[in-house]
C-alpha positions as CSV (number, residue, x, y, z in Angstrom):
1,M,-94.8,-25.6,-124.8
2,R,-91.9,-26.3,-122.4
3,V,-91.2,-22.6,-122.2
4,L,-94.9,-21.9,-121.4
5,L,-94.9,-24.5,-118.7
6,M,-91.7,-23.0,-117.2
7,V,-93.3,-19.5,-117.2
8,C,-96.4,-20.7,-115.5
9,F,-94.4,-22.6,-112.9
10,C,-92.3,-19.5,-112.1
11,L,-95.4,-17.3,-111.9
12,G,-97.0,-19.9,-109.5
13,V,-93.9,-19.9,-107.3
14,M,-93.9,-16.1,-107.2
15,S,-97.6,-16.0,-106.4
16,A,-97.2,-18.5,-103.6
17,S,-94.3,-16.5,-102.2
18,A,-96.2,-13.3,-102.4
19,A,-99.2,-14.9,-100.6
20,R,-96.9,-16.2,-97.8
21,A,-95.3,-12.8,-97.5
22,G,-98.7,-11.1,-97.1
23,A,-100.1,-13.6,-94.7
24,P,-100.1,-12.5,-91.0
25,G,-97.5,-14.3,-89.0
26,P,-97.9,-15.5,-85.4
27,V,-98.6,-12.6,-83.0
28,A,-95.8,-12.0,-80.5
29,P,-97.1,-12.3,-76.9
30,A,-97.4,-9.0,-75.1
31,A,-94.5,-8.2,-72.9
32,P,-95.0,-8.8,-69.1
33,T,-95.3,-5.5,-67.2
34,I,-96.8,-4.0,-64.1
35,T,-99.7,-1.5,-64.4
36,W,-100.7,0.7,-61.5
37,R,-102.6,3.8,-60.4
38,V,-102.8,5.9,-57.3
39,E,-105.9,5.2,-55.2
40,D,-107.9,8.1,-53.8
41,R,-105.7,10.4,-55.9
42,F,-108.1,13.4,-55.5
43,R,-107.0,13.6,-51.9
44,L,-109.6,16.2,-50.7
45,L,-112.3,13.5,-51.0
46,A,-110.2,10.4,-50.3
47,G,-112.6,7.6,-49.2
48,A,-115.7,9.1,-50.9
49,D,-115.9,6.2,-53.4
50,L,-115.2,8.4,-56.4
51,D,-113.8,5.6,-58.6
52,P,-116.9,5.3,-61.0
53,L,-116.9,9.1,-61.5
54,M,-113.1,9.2,-62.0
55,D,-113.3,6.4,-64.6
56,R,-116.0,8.4,-66.4
57,L,-114.0,11.7,-66.3
58,A,-110.9,9.9,-67.6
59,T,-112.7,9.6,-71.0
60,S,-115.5,12.3,-70.8
61,S,-115.8,16.0,-70.3
62,L,-117.2,17.4,-67.1
63,E,-120.1,18.8,-69.2
64,E,-120.9,15.3,-70.5
65,A,-120.5,13.7,-67.1
66,Y,-122.6,16.4,-65.3
67,P,-125.5,14.1,-64.2
68,Q,-123.0,11.6,-62.7
69,I,-121.2,14.5,-60.9
70,I,-124.5,15.6,-59.3
71,T,-125.4,12.1,-58.3
72,T,-121.9,11.5,-56.8
73,L,-121.4,14.7,-54.9
74,T,-124.9,15.9,-53.9
75,G,-128.1,14.4,-52.5
76,A,-127.8,11.2,-50.6
77,N,-124.1,10.9,-51.5
78,W,-123.3,14.3,-49.9
79,D,-123.0,12.4,-46.6
80,K,-120.2,10.3,-48.1
81,A,-118.4,13.4,-49.4
82,K,-118.9,15.2,-46.1
83,T,-117.5,12.2,-44.1
84,A,-114.4,12.1,-46.4
85,L,-113.9,15.9,-46.1
86,K,-113.7,15.7,-42.3
87,A,-110.3,14.0,-42.5
88,N,-108.9,17.1,-44.3
89,F,-111.2,20.0,-43.5
90,Q,-113.0,21.1,-40.3
91,P,-116.8,20.8,-41.1
92,A,-117.7,23.8,-38.9
93,R,-114.6,25.9,-39.2
94,A,-114.5,29.1,-37.3
95,V,-114.3,32.4,-39.2
96,G,-110.7,33.6,-38.8
97,D,-109.2,30.1,-38.6
98,P,-105.6,30.6,-39.6
99,F,-105.7,27.7,-42.0
100,G,-109.0,28.5,-43.6
101,G,-110.5,25.3,-42.2
102,Y,-108.0,22.9,-43.6
103,R,-106.1,20.6,-41.3
104,P,-102.3,21.3,-41.6
105,A,-101.5,17.6,-41.9
106,Y,-103.5,17.6,-45.2
107,L,-100.6,19.1,-47.0
108,K,-98.2,16.5,-45.6
109,P,-99.5,13.0,-46.5
110,A,-97.3,10.3,-45.0
111,F,-97.9,7.8,-47.9
112,L,-99.9,7.1,-51.1
113,T,-101.6,3.8,-51.8
114,L,-101.1,2.2,-55.2
115,T,-103.2,-0.5,-56.8
116,M,-100.8,-2.7,-58.9
117,R,-101.1,-5.9,-61.0
118,V,-98.8,-7.9,-63.2
119,E,-100.1,-8.1,-66.7
120,N,-99.5,-10.9,-69.3
121,V,-98.1,-13.4,-66.8
122,T,-99.7,-16.4,-65.2
123,G,-98.6,-18.3,-62.1
124,Q,-97.3,-17.1,-58.8
125,C,-95.3,-14.0,-58.0
126,D,-93.2,-12.5,-55.2
127,W,-93.5,-8.7,-54.9
128,L,-90.4,-6.7,-53.9
129,Q,-90.3,-3.1,-52.7
130,D,-86.9,-1.4,-52.4
131,G,-85.2,-4.8,-52.6
132,A,-87.2,-6.3,-49.7
133,T,-90.3,-8.4,-49.6
134,A,-93.3,-6.1,-50.2
135,R,-96.3,-5.9,-47.9
136,D,-99.7,-4.7,-48.8
137,D,-101.6,-1.9,-47.2
138,Q,-102.8,-4.3,-44.5
139,G,-99.3,-5.4,-43.6
140,R,-99.5,-8.8,-45.3
141,S,-96.4,-10.3,-47.0
142,L,-96.8,-10.4,-50.7
143,T,-95.0,-13.7,-51.5
144,D,-96.3,-16.6,-53.5
145,V,-99.4,-14.7,-54.6
146,D,-101.3,-14.9,-57.9
147,C,-99.5,-12.7,-60.4
148,A,-102.7,-11.5,-61.9
149,A,-104.3,-10.4,-58.6
150,A,-104.4,-6.7,-57.9
151,Q,-102.3,-5.7,-54.9
152,R,-102.4,-2.5,-52.8
153,L,-99.0,-1.2,-51.7
154,R,-98.1,1.9,-49.8
155,I,-95.3,4.3,-50.9
156,N,-93.9,6.6,-48.2
157,A,-93.4,10.3,-48.7
158,A,-90.0,11.6,-49.6
159,G,-90.8,15.2,-48.9
160,K,-91.9,18.2,-50.9
161,G,-94.8,16.4,-52.5
162,L,-92.8,13.5,-53.8
163,F,-93.1,9.8,-53.2
164,R,-90.3,7.3,-54.1
165,S,-90.1,3.5,-54.2
166,A,-88.8,0.9,-56.5
167,I,-91.3,-1.9,-56.9
168,T,-90.9,-5.1,-58.9
169,A,-92.5,-8.6,-59.2
170,R,-90.6,-11.8,-59.6
171,V,-92.2,-14.8,-61.3
172,R,-91.6,-17.8,-59.2
173,A,-91.6,-20.4,-62.0
174,S,-89.1,-18.6,-64.3
175,G,-87.4,-16.1,-62.0
176,Q,-88.2,-13.3,-64.4
177,V,-88.2,-9.9,-62.8
178,I,-91.0,-7.6,-64.0
179,T,-90.9,-3.8,-63.7
180,P,-93.7,-1.2,-63.9
181,E,-94.5,0.3,-67.3
182,T,-94.3,3.7,-65.6
183,P,-91.6,4.1,-62.9
184,T,-92.7,4.4,-59.3
185,T,-89.5,6.2,-58.2
186,A,-90.9,9.8,-58.5
187,I,-94.6,10.0,-57.9
188,R,-95.9,13.5,-57.5
189,D,-98.7,14.8,-55.3
190,E,-99.5,18.1,-57.1
191,L,-100.7,21.0,-55.0
192,I,-103.4,23.1,-56.7
193,V,-104.6,26.2,-54.9
194,G,-107.9,27.9,-55.7
195,L,-108.3,31.7,-55.0
196,G,-110.9,34.3,-55.7
197,D,-114.5,35.3,-55.4
198,S,-118.1,33.9,-55.6
199,F,-117.6,32.7,-59.2
200,A,-114.7,30.6,-57.9
201,S,-116.3,29.5,-54.6
202,G,-119.5,28.0,-56.3
203,E,-122.0,30.5,-54.8
204,G,-125.6,29.5,-55.6
205,N,-124.8,25.8,-55.6
206,P,-124.9,24.4,-52.1
207,D,-123.6,20.8,-51.7
208,R,-126.9,19.9,-50.1
209,P,-129.5,22.4,-51.1
210,S,-132.3,23.2,-48.7
211,S,-135.3,21.0,-49.6
212,T,-138.2,23.3,-50.2
213,V,-141.6,22.1,-51.3
214,A,-143.7,24.5,-53.3
215,P,-146.7,25.6,-51.2
216,E,-148.9,25.3,-54.2
217,P,-148.3,23.5,-57.6
218,P,-146.9,26.0,-60.2
219,P,-149.5,26.7,-62.8
220,S,-149.4,24.3,-65.7
221,L,-148.5,25.6,-69.1
222,D,-151.2,23.4,-70.5
223,A,-153.9,24.8,-68.2
224,P,-156.2,27.6,-69.4
225,L,-154.7,30.9,-68.4
226,T,-158.0,31.8,-66.7
227,R,-157.6,29.0,-64.2
228,H,-158.0,30.0,-60.6
229,A,-154.9,29.6,-58.4
230,Q,-154.4,30.5,-54.8
231,T,-152.7,33.8,-54.1
232,V,-149.5,33.4,-52.1
233,E,-146.1,35.0,-51.9
234,W,-144.3,31.8,-51.4
235,Y,-141.3,33.1,-49.6
236,E,-143.6,34.5,-46.9
237,K,-145.8,31.5,-46.7
238,L,-143.2,28.8,-46.4
239,E,-143.8,27.1,-43.1
240,A,-142.2,24.1,-41.4
241,A,-144.4,21.8,-43.5
242,H,-142.7,23.0,-46.7
243,V,-139.1,23.0,-45.5
244,A,-137.3,19.7,-44.9
245,A,-135.1,19.1,-41.9
246,N,-132.0,20.2,-43.7
247,D,-130.8,23.7,-44.2
248,A,-128.5,24.4,-47.1
249,E,-125.1,22.7,-46.4
250,W,-121.8,23.8,-47.9
251,F,-118.3,22.4,-48.1
252,D,-117.5,25.7,-46.3
253,R,-120.4,27.6,-44.9
254,P,-118.8,31.0,-44.1
255,C,-117.6,31.4,-47.7
256,H,-120.4,29.6,-49.4
257,R,-117.8,27.3,-50.9
258,S,-119.1,24.3,-52.8
259,L,-117.7,21.1,-54.2
260,L,-119.6,22.0,-57.4
261,S,-117.4,25.0,-58.1
262,Y,-115.4,25.0,-61.3
263,Q,-112.1,25.0,-59.3
264,V,-113.0,21.8,-57.4
265,L,-114.4,20.2,-60.5
266,A,-111.3,21.1,-62.6
267,A,-109.0,19.7,-60.0
268,L,-111.1,16.5,-59.7
269,A,-111.0,16.0,-63.5
270,Y,-107.3,16.9,-63.6
271,S,-106.6,14.0,-61.2
272,A,-108.9,11.7,-63.2
273,H,-106.7,12.2,-66.3
274,R,-103.5,11.5,-64.4
275,P,-103.7,8.1,-62.7
276,H,-100.0,8.1,-61.8
277,Q,-100.0,11.0,-59.4
278,A,-102.1,12.5,-56.7
279,V,-103.7,15.9,-56.4
280,T,-104.1,18.0,-53.3
281,L,-106.5,20.8,-53.7
282,V,-106.6,23.8,-51.3
283,A,-109.8,25.8,-52.4
284,L,-109.8,29.1,-50.6
285,A,-112.1,31.2,-52.8
286,C,-114.8,33.1,-50.9
287,S,-118.1,34.6,-52.0
288,G,-117.8,38.4,-52.0
289,A,-114.0,38.5,-52.1
290,S,-112.0,41.0,-54.1
291,V,-108.3,41.5,-54.4
292,F,-108.1,43.9,-51.4
293,D,-111.1,42.5,-49.5
294,G,-110.4,38.8,-49.3
295,V,-107.4,37.7,-51.4
296,V,-104.5,40.0,-50.4
297,S,-106.1,41.6,-47.3
298,P,-108.7,40.2,-44.8
299,Q,-112.3,39.9,-45.9
300,I,-115.0,41.6,-43.8
301,G,-118.6,40.3,-43.8
302,L,-118.7,36.8,-45.1
303,P,-121.9,35.6,-46.7
304,G,-122.3,32.6,-44.4
305,A,-121.4,34.5,-41.2
306,D,-122.1,37.7,-39.4
307,E,-121.8,41.0,-41.3
308,K,-119.0,42.0,-39.0
309,S,-117.2,38.7,-39.4
310,R,-113.5,39.0,-40.5
311,D,-111.5,36.2,-42.2
312,L,-107.8,36.1,-42.9
313,A,-106.7,37.0,-46.4
314,Q,-106.7,33.9,-48.6
315,L,-103.0,34.3,-49.3
316,A,-102.3,34.5,-45.5
317,Q,-104.3,31.3,-45.0
318,L,-102.2,29.6,-47.7
319,Q,-98.9,30.7,-46.1
320,N,-100.0,29.3,-42.7
321,L,-100.8,26.0,-44.3
322,L,-97.5,25.8,-46.2
323,C,-95.7,26.3,-42.9
324,G,-98.0,24.2,-40.9
325,R,-98.4,26.8,-38.2
326,A,-99.9,30.3,-37.7
327,L,-97.3,32.8,-38.8
328,T,-96.9,36.1,-37.0
329,D,-95.6,39.5,-38.0
330,T,-92.2,38.8,-36.4
331,G,-91.1,36.9,-39.5
332,T,-90.6,37.8,-43.1
333,M,-93.4,40.2,-44.3
334,V,-94.4,40.8,-47.8
335,T,-95.7,44.3,-48.4
336,V,-98.3,45.1,-51.0
337,K,-99.7,48.6,-51.8
338,A,-103.5,48.8,-51.6
339,T,-105.2,50.3,-54.6
340,G,-108.7,50.4,-56.2
341,W,-112.3,51.2,-55.3
342,R,-112.8,48.0,-53.2
343,A,-109.6,48.7,-51.2
344,R,-111.0,52.1,-50.3
345,R,-114.4,50.5,-49.4
346,N,-112.4,48.3,-47.1
347,R,-111.1,51.4,-45.4
348,L,-107.7,51.1,-47.0
349,A,-106.3,54.4,-48.4
350,D,-104.6,54.3,-51.8
351,D,-100.9,53.2,-51.3
352,A,-101.6,51.9,-47.8
353,S,-99.5,49.0,-46.9
354,V,-100.9,45.5,-46.6
355,E,-98.5,43.0,-45.1
356,I,-98.6,39.2,-45.4
357,A,-96.4,36.9,-43.4
358,R,-94.3,34.7,-45.7
359,C,-93.5,31.1,-45.1
360,N,-89.8,30.7,-45.7
361,D,-89.7,27.0,-45.4
362,P,-92.8,25.6,-47.0
363,V,-93.6,21.9,-46.6
364,R,-94.0,21.8,-50.4
365,P,-94.3,24.1,-53.4
366,V,-97.5,25.3,-55.0
367,D,-97.8,23.7,-58.4
368,K,-100.8,25.6,-59.9
369,V,-103.1,28.4,-59.0
370,L,-106.7,28.7,-60.2
371,L,-108.0,32.2,-60.0
372,S,-111.2,34.2,-60.5
373,V,-111.1,37.8,-59.1
374,G,-112.0,41.3,-60.3
375,G,-115.7,41.3,-60.5
376,N,-116.2,42.5,-57.0
377,D,-113.4,45.0,-57.4
378,I,-115.5,46.9,-59.8
379,G,-118.9,46.2,-58.1
380,F,-120.2,43.5,-60.5
381,A,-123.2,42.5,-58.4
382,G,-124.1,46.2,-58.0
383,I,-124.0,46.6,-61.8
384,I,-126.4,43.8,-62.3
385,S,-128.6,45.5,-59.6
386,W,-128.4,48.7,-61.6
387,A,-129.7,46.9,-64.7
388,V,-132.7,45.2,-63.0
389,V,-133.6,47.6,-60.1
390,P,-135.5,50.7,-61.4
391,E,-134.2,54.1,-60.3
392,R,-137.6,55.5,-59.6
393,G,-141.1,54.3,-58.8
394,Y,-144.4,55.5,-60.3
395,H,-145.4,57.8,-57.5
396,F,-144.0,59.3,-54.3
397,F,-144.1,56.1,-52.3
398,G,-142.6,54.2,-55.1
399,D,-139.7,56.7,-55.4
400,F,-139.1,56.2,-51.7
401,A,-139.1,52.4,-52.0
402,M,-136.8,52.5,-55.0
403,T,-134.3,54.7,-53.2
404,Y,-134.2,52.2,-50.4
405,A,-134.0,49.3,-52.8
406,N,-131.1,50.9,-54.7
407,D,-129.2,51.4,-51.4
408,K,-129.8,47.9,-50.2
409,A,-128.9,46.4,-53.5
410,G,-125.6,48.3,-53.5
411,V,-126.2,49.7,-57.0
412,V,-123.1,50.4,-59.1
413,C,-123.6,52.2,-62.4
414,P,-121.7,51.1,-65.4
415,Y,-120.7,54.6,-66.3
416,E,-121.0,58.2,-65.1
417,P,-124.3,59.5,-66.7
418,D,-124.6,63.0,-68.0
419,P,-126.5,64.7,-66.3
420,P,-125.7,62.9,-63.0
421,V,-128.5,60.9,-61.3
422,A,-128.8,60.2,-57.6
423,R,-127.7,56.5,-57.7
424,C,-124.8,57.1,-60.1
425,R,-122.3,59.1,-58.2
426,E,-118.8,59.5,-59.6
427,E,-117.3,57.3,-57.0
428,N,-119.8,54.6,-57.8
429,A,-119.2,54.1,-61.5
430,A,-117.7,50.9,-62.8
431,S,-116.1,52.6,-65.7
432,K,-113.9,54.4,-63.2
433,H,-113.2,51.3,-61.2
434,I,-112.2,49.3,-64.3
435,K,-109.5,51.9,-65.1
436,E,-107.8,51.0,-61.8
437,M,-107.8,47.2,-62.4
438,P,-104.4,47.0,-64.2
439,A,-102.8,48.5,-61.0
440,V,-104.9,46.2,-58.8
441,Y,-103.8,43.1,-60.8
442,T,-100.2,44.3,-60.7
443,Q,-100.3,44.3,-56.9
444,L,-101.8,40.8,-56.9
445,R,-98.9,39.6,-59.1
446,E,-96.4,41.2,-56.9
447,A,-98.0,39.6,-53.8
448,L,-97.8,36.2,-55.4
449,G,-94.2,36.8,-56.4
450,G,-93.2,38.0,-53.0
451,L,-94.7,34.9,-51.4
452,G,-92.6,32.6,-53.6
453,M,-95.1,31.9,-56.4
454,G,-93.8,34.2,-59.1
455,E,-93.1,31.3,-61.4
456,T,-96.2,29.2,-60.4
457,P,-98.6,28.9,-63.3
458,V,-101.8,30.8,-62.7
459,Y,-105.0,30.1,-64.6
460,Q,-107.4,33.1,-64.4
461,T,-110.9,32.8,-65.7
462,T,-112.8,35.6,-67.4
463,Y,-116.4,36.5,-66.4
464,P,-119.4,35.0,-68.3
465,N,-122.1,37.5,-69.2
466,P,-125.4,36.5,-67.6
467,L,-127.4,38.9,-69.7
468,Y,-126.9,37.3,-73.1
469,A,-130.1,35.9,-74.5
470,G,-129.1,34.3,-77.8
471,P,-126.7,35.3,-80.6
472,P,-123.9,37.7,-79.6
473,D,-126.1,40.7,-80.5
474,A,-129.2,39.5,-78.6
475,F,-129.4,40.8,-75.1
476,L,-132.2,40.9,-72.6
477,G,-134.6,43.7,-73.2
478,G,-137.3,44.4,-75.7
479,Q,-139.7,41.5,-75.6
480,L,-137.3,39.2,-73.8
481,R,-137.7,40.0,-70.1
482,C,-137.9,38.0,-66.9
483,P,-138.8,38.8,-63.3
484,M,-136.6,38.9,-60.2
485,Y,-138.5,36.1,-58.5
486,R,-141.8,34.3,-58.5
487,K,-144.9,34.7,-56.4
488,Y,-148.2,33.1,-57.0
489,H,-151.4,35.2,-57.7
490,H,-154.9,34.3,-58.6
491,Y,-157.2,35.9,-61.1
492,V,-160.7,35.0,-62.2
493,Q,-163.0,36.2,-64.9
494,K,-166.2,38.1,-64.1
495,D,-168.4,39.1,-67.0
496,G,-165.5,38.8,-69.3
497,K,-163.3,41.2,-67.2
498,P,-160.6,40.3,-64.7
499,D,-161.4,40.5,-61.0
500,R,-158.0,40.9,-59.3
501,P,-156.4,42.0,-56.1
502,D,-154.7,45.4,-56.1
503,R,-151.2,44.0,-56.4
504,D,-151.8,41.9,-59.5
505,Y,-150.6,43.3,-62.8
506,L,-152.2,41.9,-65.9
507,F,-152.0,42.4,-69.6
508,Y,-154.3,41.2,-72.3
509,R,-153.3,39.0,-75.2
510,D,-155.2,36.8,-77.6
511,G,-158.4,37.0,-75.6
512,D,-156.9,36.1,-72.3
513,W,-155.9,38.1,-69.3
514,I,-152.5,36.9,-68.2
515,V,-151.0,37.4,-64.8
516,V,-147.2,37.9,-64.5
517,T,-146.2,39.4,-61.2
518,P,-142.7,39.4,-59.9
519,G,-143.0,40.0,-56.2
520,L,-140.3,42.7,-55.9
521,D,-142.3,44.9,-58.2
522,A,-144.7,45.7,-55.4
523,A,-142.1,48.0,-53.9
524,M,-142.0,50.0,-57.0
525,T,-145.7,50.5,-57.5
526,A,-147.6,49.8,-54.3
527,V,-147.8,51.7,-51.0
528,P,-148.4,49.9,-47.7
529,N,-151.8,48.2,-47.7
530,K,-152.9,49.9,-44.5
531,L,-152.8,53.3,-46.2
532,P,-156.2,54.1,-47.7
533,V,-154.7,56.0,-50.6
534,V,-153.7,52.8,-52.3
535,N,-157.1,52.6,-53.9
536,L,-156.9,56.2,-54.9
537,F,-153.7,55.5,-56.8
538,N,-155.3,52.5,-58.5
539,K,-158.4,54.4,-59.5
540,H,-156.3,57.1,-61.1
541,G,-154.6,54.6,-63.3
542,L,-151.2,54.7,-61.7
543,Q,-151.0,50.9,-61.9
544,D,-153.0,50.3,-65.1
545,R,-150.0,49.5,-67.2
546,F,-148.0,46.2,-67.0
547,Q,-145.1,46.8,-64.7
548,M,-142.2,44.6,-63.8
549,W,-138.6,44.9,-62.8
550,L,-137.2,44.6,-66.3
551,L,-134.1,45.5,-68.3
552,A,-134.6,48.4,-70.6
553,D,-133.6,47.7,-74.2
554,R,-130.3,49.6,-73.8
555,E,-129.3,48.3,-70.4
556,A,-127.9,44.8,-71.2
557,P,-125.8,46.0,-74.1
558,E,-124.4,48.7,-71.8
559,V,-123.4,46.2,-69.2
560,Q,-121.5,44.3,-71.9
561,S,-120.0,47.4,-73.5
562,Y,-119.1,49.3,-70.3
563,V,-118.5,46.5,-67.8
564,I,-118.0,42.9,-68.8
565,G,-116.1,43.6,-72.0
566,P,-113.6,46.0,-70.4
567,L,-113.3,43.9,-67.3
568,N,-112.4,40.8,-69.3
569,A,-110.0,42.9,-71.4
570,A,-108.3,43.9,-68.1
571,V,-108.1,40.2,-67.1
572,A,-106.7,39.3,-70.5
573,R,-103.8,41.8,-70.1
574,N,-102.6,39.7,-67.2
575,R,-101.5,37.0,-69.6
576,R,-97.8,36.0,-69.3
577,P,-97.3,32.9,-71.5
578,G,-96.6,29.8,-69.5
579,R,-96.9,31.7,-66.2
580,W,-100.3,33.5,-66.2
581,E,-102.8,32.1,-68.6
582,I,-106.3,33.4,-69.3
583,V,-109.2,30.9,-69.5
584,D,-112.0,32.2,-71.7
585,G,-112.9,29.1,-73.8
586,F,-116.3,28.9,-72.3
587,E,-117.6,32.3,-73.2
588,S,-119.1,31.4,-76.6
589,K,-121.0,28.5,-75.0
590,V,-122.7,30.7,-72.5
591,I,-124.4,32.9,-75.1
592,P,-127.6,30.8,-75.5
593,H,-127.8,30.2,-71.7
594,G,-128.3,33.6,-70.1
595,W,-130.4,34.5,-67.0
596,C,-133.7,34.5,-68.9
597,A,-133.0,31.5,-71.2
598,V,-136.0,29.3,-71.2
599,D,-136.3,25.5,-71.8
600,G,-138.2,24.7,-75.0
601,V,-138.0,28.3,-76.4
602,T,-135.6,29.1,-79.2
603,V,-134.2,32.5,-78.7
604,G,-133.0,34.2,-81.9
605,K,-134.3,37.0,-84.2
606,D,-137.9,35.9,-83.5
607,L,-138.1,36.3,-79.8
608,P,-141.0,34.4,-78.1
609,A,-144.1,36.3,-77.2
610,L,-143.8,37.9,-73.8
611,A,-146.7,35.9,-72.4
612,E,-145.1,32.6,-73.4
613,M,-141.8,33.7,-72.0
614,Q,-143.2,34.7,-68.7
615,Q,-145.3,31.5,-68.3
616,R,-142.3,29.3,-69.0
617,Q,-139.8,31.3,-67.0
618,L,-141.9,31.7,-63.9
619,T,-142.8,28.0,-63.6
620,Y,-139.8,26.6,-61.8
621,P,-139.2,22.8,-62.2
622,V,-140.1,20.5,-59.4
623,G,-139.8,16.7,-59.0
624,A,-142.7,14.3,-58.6
625,D,-142.6,15.0,-54.8
626,G,-143.0,18.7,-55.4
627,V,-139.5,19.6,-54.4
628,F,-137.5,22.1,-56.4
629,Q,-134.6,20.3,-58.3
630,P,-131.8,22.9,-58.6
631,Y,-129.4,20.6,-60.4
632,D,-131.5,19.3,-63.2
633,R,-130.2,20.3,-66.6
634,R,-131.8,23.4,-68.0
635,Q,-131.3,26.0,-70.7
636,R,-130.6,28.7,-68.2
637,W,-127.0,28.6,-66.7
638,F,-127.4,31.4,-64.1
639,R,-129.2,31.3,-60.8
640,T,-132.3,33.5,-60.4
641,L,-133.1,35.0,-57.0
642,N,-136.0,32.4,-57.0
643,D,-133.4,29.6,-57.3
644,S,-131.3,31.0,-54.6
645,M,-134.2,31.4,-52.1
646,L,-135.2,27.8,-52.7
647,T,-131.8,26.3,-52.5
648,E,-130.0,28.4,-49.8
649,R,-132.9,28.6,-47.4
650,R,-132.5,28.2,-43.7
651,A,-135.3,26.8,-41.7
652,G,-137.2,29.4,-39.6
653,V,-136.1,32.3,-41.7
654,G,-139.0,34.6,-42.5
655,K,-139.6,37.4,-44.9
656,A,-137.5,39.9,-42.9
657,D,-134.4,37.8,-43.5
658,A,-135.2,36.8,-47.1
659,G,-132.4,39.0,-48.4
660,D,-129.8,36.7,-46.7
661,M,-130.8,33.8,-49.0
662,I,-130.5,35.5,-52.4
663,E,-126.7,35.6,-52.5
664,G,-126.8,33.0,-55.3
665,G,-128.7,35.2,-57.7
666,M,-126.9,35.9,-61.1
667,H,-124.2,33.3,-60.3
668,P,-123.4,30.3,-62.5
669,T,-125.3,27.1,-62.1
670,A,-123.4,23.9,-61.4
671,E,-123.8,23.0,-65.1
672,L,-121.9,26.2,-66.1
673,H,-119.3,25.5,-63.5
674,A,-118.7,22.1,-65.2
675,V,-118.3,23.9,-68.6
676,M,-115.9,26.4,-67.0
677,A,-113.9,23.6,-65.5
678,D,-113.6,21.9,-68.9
679,A,-112.1,25.2,-70.3
680,V,-109.6,25.3,-67.4
681,L,-108.5,21.7,-68.2
682,A,-108.2,22.5,-71.9
683,K,-106.0,25.5,-71.1
684,I,-103.8,23.5,-68.7
685,D,-103.3,20.8,-71.4
686,E,-102.5,23.4,-74.0
687,T,-99.9,25.2,-71.9
688,S,-98.4,22.5,-69.6
689,P,-96.2,19.6,-70.4
690,P,-98.2,16.4,-71.1
691,A,-98.9,14.1,-68.2
692,H,-96.9,10.9,-67.9
């Protein structure tokens, strides 16, 4: 019995000891420290009240935060952004400005402002900066202040994009000196430069879109298809009553540069992820630019200026900014050999010399380059025109109209057809231009190297295909078709048959006559209304079949096979690990969101009926006030010509100038720019050292 009691006692002692060992002990108090962040660290928009958006982007992707991006940067808040921009960018910059519109002082900030607070300490504190009593950004002495209160201190520039200062706080009661968790002795202001073309500038997405009210409500999908609607070609009928006071406004009008471009959004999110540094973005991309017509050599004919306008090369603008003065040809010149189709179009013979003045004493180095270029070098816009603009009409007058349309659209064929056709001349085939791209990109790399950026990381994006319609093998064509832009027509039933104006094209389905009439198709099939022969053509059935500007079944796959695939392959060959990275992580996301993607219609093997597709596609979304909402989320991630005419409109522009407002067609929407920017950030994080 005594032995048993002893065993129980021992077991009890052991259990108690084990319980005490497993019980949580007192929690050690958190160590005192100083936390801080750089205020207005996305310097391009300093003062634009971006903190809520920056806080969201610190934990969310740009795609997830897209609605907040639109709310913060466009609409009523565009005025805040525009006011902030004025400190760093000339709001009405002149074409040919040596600095591309930026104020030279923008690259040389005198100080950064930090918001700092002492954590895990109560009582009063004295703040010290570089061994002396610290003062806040208003000049007030920071002695005997609440330790927990946030303080704003300035750190002066040390040159070359660095800011140095030793900051501490001393607790009055104990004399304890507290230091920052992250040192403040080497704060960076990172310089990111954006170069390239319309996919980089944000074409199609004005910072303040023109406010255009639909002249008549779009036909409702729920309304009977035989419902009467007024006939109107809306782009002709838009009058002052339909156009608000504002024209489309841009961060930079001559280049159609937008704050919603992927380069601006990527830099914005990059700074949101790095609270202990600043970011200075110099976005120089320009719609219409190519390597030898905008990036390395001057660009002629900017989209937001006169067709004879001439802007300095983007690299020349950058060199002037880095030196803080307009450089001349009396200094160090970097020579680049011109090559490629676009160089020849720019009146540069092969191997002609292009010279760029180099800044030998830059105020700071370039830390990263974001780049999108190559599409215009092979005639990307002209290739899309080839796919959607018919070569011929349906009669003599239609042939004449199509010849004119092909010329105005700058058609570029994806390959050299056999036998040759009129619009596909040998010198106008993308397959030939693409073969020259390795040499073109080589010259671009040599230009960057000669200008002192040979080791600067470059992040070049590939080109998304706007002609995808679903899975990778589903392109536009067949049943899945969409028009160039929308115009309204009416039709009524008389004795069970349609009564229609001559320029309506109808087809019959499920007992209903359905009207689907893209306005540009009139050039293909109609002759001038004043000619009496128009009725003769109609009577003889030359307009009896349903006619649209459509992609033939083979055309979209050919654009992928002969153009976009090879172009992106040429881009991919530029990769130099750690120095020149290729950003293509967004391509798979684009596949369900092509030019004709439609909200509420699943595109797959079973394509929607043409009638349903057309009715949904042609009805563009408007708000309760009847105004087109270009930045609402939608399935389609590419601008139609309809979108562009509604968002880039200028008051008082009539039908004759309508072509000046369709630059945004086939370009990424702001939502796709957010997706592309996410891919850029992912590539930077993958290939660069982690942030502090």
